[in-house]
N, C-alpha and C positions, 0 to 999 in steps of 0.2 A: 495393856492397853483398853483403854474403855470403850464400853460398846452401847449401843442403844438398841433394845429391841421393840419394833415398831408393830402395832398387830400381832401382838406375843403370843395370843391362845395361851392355851397352858405351857409354856414353855421349850418345847421341842427345839428348838435351836436355841435358844437359850443357856439349857442342857450341855449339850453340847459344847458350847463355846468354853460355859465356864468350868468345864472337865480340863480342858486346855489351859489353864489359867488366864482368861479372859475376864475383866472387871465387869460386868453387866450394871453398870449406874442405872438405867433405869426401862422400865417394861412398860407400854403401854397398849392397853389393851380395856373395849370398850365392854366386852360380857364380866358381870358382877361372878360369878360362879367361878369363872377362869381366872380373875385377881385373885381371889380367894386361895384357888388354885396354886398360881404363884408365889403368894406369901408366904401358904403353907410350906414350899418349898425353898424360899429364903429360910423359914426357919429352921427345918431340917439341916441346910448347909452351917448354921451357926452355930446348931446346938452342937452338931456334928466337930466344929470348929473347937468348938468349947470343952468337947469331952464329956457333953452332956446328952448323950443320945436318947440316954433312958427318958428324959424329959419329953421327948418327940413319940418316943412308944408310947407314953401313959397317953397322947393325943390318940393316936390311931388307934389305940385299945379299948376308948371311952372313960379312962379313967380321971380326965382332966377335960376342959371345956375349948374352944379355940380360943376365945376370949381369955380364957388362961393360959396358955401356949401362947399365944401374941403379948401376955404380958411379961415372958422370959427374953421377948427380943428386942434390943433398940427398937426407936421411933424411925431413927434416919434409915437403918434396913427393911424395916416395911414399907416406908416411901418411897423405897425404890419402884415400889409398884403404882402404877396410877391409873385406876380407872375411870379413861374418858374417850371419849368417842372422837376421835379426831375429824376437825370439822374446820372450818372459815371460824364459825363462833368462838371455838375453843382451844385453836391451836397456840395463841398466844398464852393463852394462862398453861398450857401441858411445856410450854418453853418454859416457863416461871420457875412451875415444881424443878424441871430438869436440872434450871440453874445455866449457870454462863460456862462449866464445863469444857473442856477440850477433850473431844471425841475422835477417838480415831478411827471406828468402823458403826456404821447402822447397820443393822440385820430387819429380816421379814419381809413381808409382803401382803401386799393388800386382801381382802377376804375374795375368794378364788367364785361364787357363784356365779358372779356376772361374766363370767370367764370360761367357765367350765360348758362342756358340749350337751352333760346332761342337765345342766341349767336350762340354756338355750333352746334344748328340745321340747323341755313341757314349758316355752313362754311364749306367746301367739308373738310376737312382739320379738322372738328372739335376743332378751336382755338389750336392747339397743336406747331402752329409756330407763337402765335401771342406773342409778347416780353412783351406784360401785364402781362402774365402769370409769371412771375419775378419780377415785382416790389415790392414785398414784402420784396426782400432785401435790396432793399432801405429805406422801412419800420424800415427794423433791424438795418440800417447802425446809424441811428437817435437813436433807444433804446444803442447802442453799446458808440453812442457818449458821450448822455447824460446824460445814468444810470438812467435814471423814477424809481421811487419808483413802478410803476403801467404805464400798456399801455392798452388799447381797443382797441382791431380790431373790425372791421364790417364789414360784406360782406354778398353777395346772396349766399342763402343753395346751388346754385350750385357747391361751392368752397370745399364744401366736396365729391363729385364726380367727379370733374374737374384730368383727367388723369386716371382713372383709383381710385382715391385717392390720387394718389402720391402726389401731388400737397399740399392737405392740412397738408399733413403725414411730407413733407420736413417743411412747413414752422412751424410746431411746430418744430421740431428735430434742427431747426435750432434760433429758440428762447429759447429754452431749452439748449442748447449749450453758449447763451450769457449771462446765469446764474438767467432765469424766471422757473418761475413753471407756468404754465397754467392750464384751464377750459374756458371752452367755452359751451352755451348752443343754439339752435334754438328759437328764441323770439320773439311774433308778437306781432306786434306794437296795434291791438286792445287788448290784454291783460294790456294794458297802458295806456289804454283809448281814443286812436286816431278811431275815426270810417273808417277804413281801415284795410281790411284783408291783412297782408304784415310781412312776414315773413324774418326774415334775421341771421345771424350766428353771436352773439358776443363773441368773444374770449377775456378773461381778464387774462392779465400776470403780476406776483407781483414777485421781486425780491425772489432770496431763503432764502435769511435771513429775509425774514417779513414776521407775522402772520398774515394772509388774506385769508379770504373765499371767492369764489363766492356768490354776494350776492343774497336771497332769492327773487325774484323781485315778484313772486306773481302771482295776477290776479285782475284787477278790475270791477266794474260790468257795465257796458259799459247800459249807460242811452240814449241818444239822436240817432239819426237816422240822415242822409243824408239830409233830407227835415228838419230836424230842425236847421241842418250846413249851408243850405238855407235862411234860413226862410226871412232875413232883406234885402235880393239880391233882386233888378229889375228884374225883366225879360224884356230880351231882345231875339233878334233874330238874326238868322246865320249872320256874318258878322259886328252886333251891335258894340259898343265900348264905354266902361264908364271908358274912362281914368282916369278922375277925379270928382265924383259928390256926391250924397249924397243915405244914407240906406233907404230905402223902409218903415222900422218903427225901433223900438228901437230893443235891442239885449234882448236875451233869456239866461236861465240859462245855456243851453250849452255852448253856446259861451261864456260865461263867467267863466264857469269850465274849457275849457280848455284853457284858457288863449288869444281864438282867436281876441274878440272887447271887450277893456276895457272901462269904461265909457265914460271916456273922450275923446275916440278918436270917431272921427264925419265925417272922409274924408272917402269916399271909394274910393280906386284907382283900377287901370289896369283888373275891371271888364270888357277884352275883350274881344271878339267868333270872331273864324275863321269863313271865308266867305267858306258855303261849296254849291258845287253845284248841281242841278236839282236832279240827281240821287242818289248821295249819302243823300239829305233831304228826299226821297221819301225813302229811305233803314230805315234809322233811326225813319222816323214815323212808319214804319209797324214793326221796331224790337220792338219801345215801346210798340205799339197797340198788340203784341204778349207777350211781358211781362206783361202788365196789365191786359190780359185773361190769362193767363195759367202760367206765374209764369217761364217763364222758356227765353234763349236764342238762337236767331237766327244762326242757321249753313251757312254758305256761300251757301255751296250747295244748300241750302232749298230756296233759293230768287228765283223770278221769275227769268227765262233763260234770259229777256233783262235787267236784270239789273247786270247779273252777265259779268266781263271786263277781269278777270285774267282766266288762264286755269289750274293753278294747284287747284284742286279739290280734292284732298292728303292731307291736309296738311294747316293748319293755318287758319281752319274752322271757329274760332272765331273770324275777321276781326273784326265783328262789335258786339258794347257789351252795352248793356244800364247799365248805373250807378244806381244801386238797390237806388233808395229813401226813401225805407222805413228799409233799414236796411245799412249795411256797403258798401263799395266801395270795388270792388279788388284791387288789386294791381295798384299803380301809377308806371309808369317807363317810361323812357327818352323818348318815342319812341311818346308820345304824342307831342311831336315837329316836329315830321315831318305829323301826322295827329290827326284827335280827332276819330278817327272810333271804338277805343277801351273804348272811353269815353263817351258816350248819354249823355245829359244830359237826367232826367228821365222824366221828365214836356213837353208830348206830344205837347202841346201850344208854347213851345218857338224853339222845334225840329231844336235843335242844338249839338255842342259838348261843351265840358266843357270850362268855361272861365281860364284865367289865375288867378282869385281870387279863383275862386271856386276849383279849382284843390290845390290850394296853401291852403285853409282850410281845404281838404280831408287831405294836409300833415303836418295837425296843425299849419303852420306859421299863425303867426300873422297878422290882417290885417294892423299893421303899417309897416309890413314887407314891402320891396320896390324890385325888380327885376330889373336890369338893363340888357342889355339895350332895347332889343325887344321882344315881344312876342314869337317867336321861342327860344331866348334865354332862356327867364324865362320861359317855360314850360320846357326845358332840364333840368334848374337846380334842380326847383322840381319835377321834376320825379327821379332827381337821389339823391336826399334829405336823410338822415334820419328826419323823423319827431322832430323836437322840443320838442313835449310832450315827447316820447319814451326818447330821450334821456335827459331830464333834469329829471325824474322819475330812469333813472342808473342812473344819477347823483347825487339826493338823497341817495339812496340806498349806494351805491359807501362811499361816504360821510357820512355814516352813520358807515360803516365797517372802514374806514382810524379812527375815530374817538372813535370807541369801542377799537378796536388793538392800539391805540394811536402811530400811525405811524406818 
């Protein structure tokens, strides 16, 4: 079945659907670095299918350039990635690039900043004037153009309350007007086996003349912890970087089951930690000590006074947050690209924030996934992504329903 991924980001949704045999004919994304990540992933899949995975390995180990890597890939595959902002001015050109193929499913969700609770709390107008509130209308234009059998619309839970709930009601009304039945749930990534508490709205629409029901996704029993997720990664310190290196030891059951590290994959990449200043490192160590002793996270106004540099002691008091090594991670968000204070490594001996590879694992990206083009870009893409493991299990259930109803 042919799929378009809109507002594709680094490709978390695409990854999950591709694993289940769906044909992603186009990824549309405005961010240049994310588009390069998508192209590099397309290169990975093509070379793997051709039995030439060593060429991909040469790229991520620096033996060949990105241009050389892409030189091995047919143009029609690389052209699946459309680096364009979706707007009234660009949408017809995007349609031309995609072509007039019959599309079965559209997936994706508009940028969530205008809907997020944090974004609204930081904006004096509570994001009411933000044009991103209405990007869903561009999504609907793709539905009108391609008339897919189904679409899957993903966003943060804050979309339900944005503008006192009016935005979400408008989204549903406009989707129904173009001929689709709808249903939605708030789903948590941890119920799909992801070692992260991450709640998202997953809305599914289907043509009114199709017999389809919102799948029962159920819950899986979580077996692992963050410590299991990190068990084969070498210990590093603040500012250290293993761009290409070796694992500390063999994989484990958790990494294998989550499809993060396969038996044949032997190259560790992007295990890169940002450099933290001395004050932040003192705070990190203090926060981990309290977490280990009391199993609680330190509020910003509880820190020693000479460590406090912000005047605001009324809000955002969870500025520093330790990742729970013996359980799940809290929600990974794109702010990790700006600083790592919200993602302090649980091992006090490492005393740093998370690396790119650790953040990617928390989001369930496999270790053979390479994020372009720098550490900041990688963190942003990871924080914004749909976890591939969650996406795959959504794809599995959607496919089961499609087969059952013979759609």
